[in-house]
C-alpha positions as CSV (number, residue, x, y, z in Angstrom):
1,M,0.0,0.0,0.0
2,K,1.4,3.4,-1.0
3,S,1.6,5.9,1.9
4,I,0.2,9.4,1.6
5,N,2.6,12.1,2.7
6,N,0.7,15.2,1.5
7,I,-2.9,16.4,1.1
8,N,-4.3,19.3,-0.8
9,I,-6.7,21.4,1.4
10,Q,-9.8,23.1,0.0
11,L,-12.4,25.2,1.7
12,L,-16.1,25.3,0.5
13,F,-17.1,28.9,1.0
14,S,-20.4,30.2,-0.4
15,E,-20.6,27.2,-2.8
16,E,-17.2,28.0,-4.1
17,E,-14.2,25.6,-3.6
18,I,-11.1,27.5,-2.7
19,D,-7.7,25.9,-2.7
20,V,-6.2,26.7,0.7
21,G,-2.8,25.0,0.5
22,K,-1.2,21.7,1.3
23,L,-0.6,19.6,4.4
24,V,2.7,17.6,4.4
25,L,3.8,14.8,6.6
26,R,7.5,14.7,7.1
27,D,9.6,13.1,9.8
28,K,6.5,12.3,11.9
29,S,5.5,16.0,11.9
30,I,2.7,17.8,10.0
31,Y,3.3,21.1,8.1
32,I,1.0,23.5,6.3
33,R,1.7,25.8,3.5
34,Y,-0.9,28.2,2.0
35,N,-1.3,28.7,-1.7
36,Q,-0.5,32.3,-2.7
37,A,-3.9,32.7,-4.3
38,F,-5.5,31.9,-0.9
39,L,-3.3,34.4,0.9
40,D,-4.4,37.0,-1.5
41,R,-8.0,36.5,-0.4
42,C,-7.0,37.4,3.2
43,L,-9.4,34.7,4.7
44,E,-8.4,33.7,8.1
45,I,-9.3,30.1,8.9
46,S,-7.7,30.0,12.3
47,P,-6.2,33.5,13.2
48,L,-4.7,32.5,16.5
49,K,-3.0,29.2,15.5
50,L,-2.6,29.4,11.7
51,K,-1.7,32.9,10.7
52,L,-1.6,33.8,7.0
53,N,2.0,33.8,5.8
54,T,4.1,32.4,3.1
55,Q,6.2,30.2,5.4
56,V,5.9,26.4,5.9
57,N,4.3,26.2,9.4
58,K,4.7,23.2,11.7
59,A,1.8,21.9,13.7
60,N,2.1,21.7,17.5
61,D,2.6,18.1,18.7
62,I,-0.5,18.6,20.9
63,P,-3.5,18.5,20.7
64,F,-4.4,15.7,18.4
65,D,-0.9,14.3,17.9
66,G,0.1,17.2,15.6
67,L,-3.1,17.5,13.5
68,Y,-4.4,21.0,12.9
69,W,-7.8,21.2,14.7
70,C,-9.4,23.3,12.0
71,I,-9.5,20.3,9.7
72,R,-12.8,18.4,9.5
């Protein structure tokens, strides 16, 4: 079975699918990077924990073993 190490993230907003970015699993840690087009919209999906920026952001190890809690 092939393992999955990255997932594209989309947000359904007013019946429009918006590409948010990508989650990446590397060395047992989860990272997120926003797409530039999403950053240009200035939509905050988690302003306290997932600020809009062009960096690769690492999830905290807690809660949820490193998963971002805004994912459903």
